[in-house]
N, C-alpha and C positions, 0 to 999 in steps of 0.2 A: 512482649518489650516489657520496657522498667527503665526507675530511675535509679542512676548509679551513681556514688563520689568515689570510684577504687581509680576514674581513669581520673580524676581532679591531682595533679601534683604539686600545685602550691598556687593559693590566692594571696595574692597583695594587701597592703591596708586599705581600708576603706578611703577616699576621699573623700570629705562633705562641701557641700558648696550651695546656698542658696534651695534646701530645700528638699537636694539631690544629694546621692551617694555616687562616686564613681566607685565601678569594679574590675577589676580582672583578676585574668585565671592561667598558667598554665597547662599545658592538657598533654596525658599518654597517649590519648587516644586516636586513632590516624585521621586524615585531613577531610574534611564533609560529615562530618560528625555532629548533629544534633546538640545542641545543650537549651537547661531551661536555667532557672534562676524561684527562685521562692522567698517572700514577703513576709513572714510571722506566718506560716504556710499556707499562702495562696499565690496564684503560680503568677510572676509578673513581669518574666523574659521567655520566653523562645526564640530559638535564632542557632548558627555556625557563628557568630563574632565571642570570643572568647575576652573583650572589655565592652563595660555596656554601661550608660549615665539610665541609671533607675529614681524616682520620687519616691524618698525616703517621710515615713510616717513620720509623726514625734512620740517621744518614746523609747524605753527597747526594741529593739527589732533582731529578729532572728532572722539569718539570709543563709540557705539553703543552696548548693549549687553542686549544680552534674550533669550527666552524660544521659540521650536517650539511647538504650541499648537494647538487640535481640538478645530474646529469648532461650538464642541458642550457643550455649557454651562461652554465653556471655562477652559475645564479641560485638564492638559497638559499630554501625553501619551508617552511613548516614548519603551516601551516591548515587542512588537511585539503582543499584542493582539489588539480585536477588537477598532478602531479607534488609533492604533498606527502612532506615526511621521513620523517612519519606513522608509526609504525610501525616503520619501521626504523633510530630515531634508538637505541639501545643495536648497534648493528651497531658488530664491534671494527671500526675502521681502524689502528689500530698499525702493521700493514706497510709504510703511509705518511706513518707521520711520517715530521719531520725524521732524519738519520742523528745519534747522541747518540755524544758525545765517548767514548770508552774509560777508565772510570775503574779499571775490578781488569783485576790477572791470573788467565788461564785458563787452568790445566794442564791437559793429559793424556799418560798414558805407560802403556805395556805393564807388568805384569808379570806371572809365575805363576810354576810351576813348573821353566820353566829356568834363573832367576834360585836357585834349591835346594829340594829336599823341605822342608826347612824354615822355606821364607820364610812371616814370623810380619807385616810391612808395607814401611811406608813411611815417612818422614822430610821432612817441605816443609821448605825452611832459604831466608831470601830476606837483603833489607839492612835497618837501618834508616833509608836515605836510596838516592834514585839512586846508584851510582856508589862508595858508601863500603863494598865486600865483602860478601861472605855471611858471615853469625855460624851459624857451624857450631854456635854452644857451646848455641844453646836453637834447638828445631824449634818452625817456626811454629804448625806441625799436624802431629800423630802419624795414617797413616790405613791399618787394618787391613786386610791383604792375603785374609782372609773373611770375614766380618763373619756373628755368630751360625754358625758353620760352616757354610757356603755357597760351595763349589768353585765359581768362579765361571772356569774355567780350562779347566776341562773340556768334552767335541765339544759343542755346540749352545746353550754358554753363553758359553766365550771363542770366540775368533779362532784354527778350530781349524789350526794347523799356522802360526801367524805368528811363532810360538815357536821355530821347527824341529823339525824330525821328533820327534815322539813328547814334545815338551815343546811344550804349548800357551799363552798367555798372555789373561791381563784383561785391560779398558781401569777405570784410575782417572782421576779428573782431581779438580782443588781451584781453587778463587772465594779470590783473595785477600777483602781490608778494601780498601773504595776509598783510592787512591793518589795521593801528587803526581805532579803532570809529570817523569817524565822518566826515562831507560832503569833499568829492575830488572832487576838478578840475582837468579835463585832456578835451588836445587839440591833432588833428589829422591834417596836415597839406600834402599836397601831394606834389613832390620836381619832377622833368625833371631830363634827361640825364645828364643834365648839372650839375645840384647839385643843381639848385634856385625852393623856398620853393613858395607853394601859402599858400591862405587865410587860414588860420586858422579856425577849427571849435572845438567847446564843446562842453563839455556835463559834467555833473554834477551826482554825486553817491554816494548814502546814506551810510555810514561803520554803522551797531551796532551788532558788539560781545564780546563776553567775552573777557578781558585783556589777551594781551599776558603775555608772562613767562617774569617772570625779564631780566633785560637783563645782558650783559659778561661783563664779568669785564677785564680788558685788555689784558688778555690772549687772548680773544675771544674765550675759553674754557667753563671755571668755572659759574654756577653762585649765587652760594652758597660755602663761607667764612667762617670760624670758631676757632675760638681763645679760650687755655685750660685757667682758672683761678682759683685762690686757692677756695676750698670746695669740691673738683675739680668742677671744673663747664666749660660749655662751653659757647661763645659767638654769634652767627650765626651772619652776614652780609651778605647784599642781596644789590640790588639795582635799580631801582622804574622799572612797568615795561614801557614797549613805549607805552603802549595804559591807 
């Protein structure tokens, strides 16, 4: 069995309302075929309908719609007969989805007592736009070195010996908000219990993704305005995409 988008003939423009999105599509697959819908790579729907409402998370969302098909000649089944997809419609085929363009930066680093016995945490800094220079005036995120007082750098919890003999390390990570396309630079600085920062370690991340939706108007809610003129005709107005 597999997930295939070959049999999806057309997808209508999504309708977003009250934190939900309405999706509808047409298919060349025979009646009884099972379909699946993935949101950001996670299985969100499976069934035989070709129109659905789904909760939609905030931020940019990638939607994949496809049919659950048989591996024999890539023929879709679903009526319950020989080779039927019935019973397998809920199988997670996310590993076979098309590669999703990278929209977020993901940083990972080692930290621990090798940076000082009074290590308290890390500050993550970044740019307001690609190539704009790291802004060290305001941290994007503060990460505690030992949440809830749990020492993650000890033997069996961190990578023993990764911070040098007798000074082991733990692994930390951070994921950004959705970013515009371009080359972004980020920096991580350790800080001690007195708030003193250490030397920054920088990394660059290349983001190549579709443009974001048009920018918000001053009300912080709408992205599209219209006015009626003689004719009658509607004049639509929107702002440029942030990327």
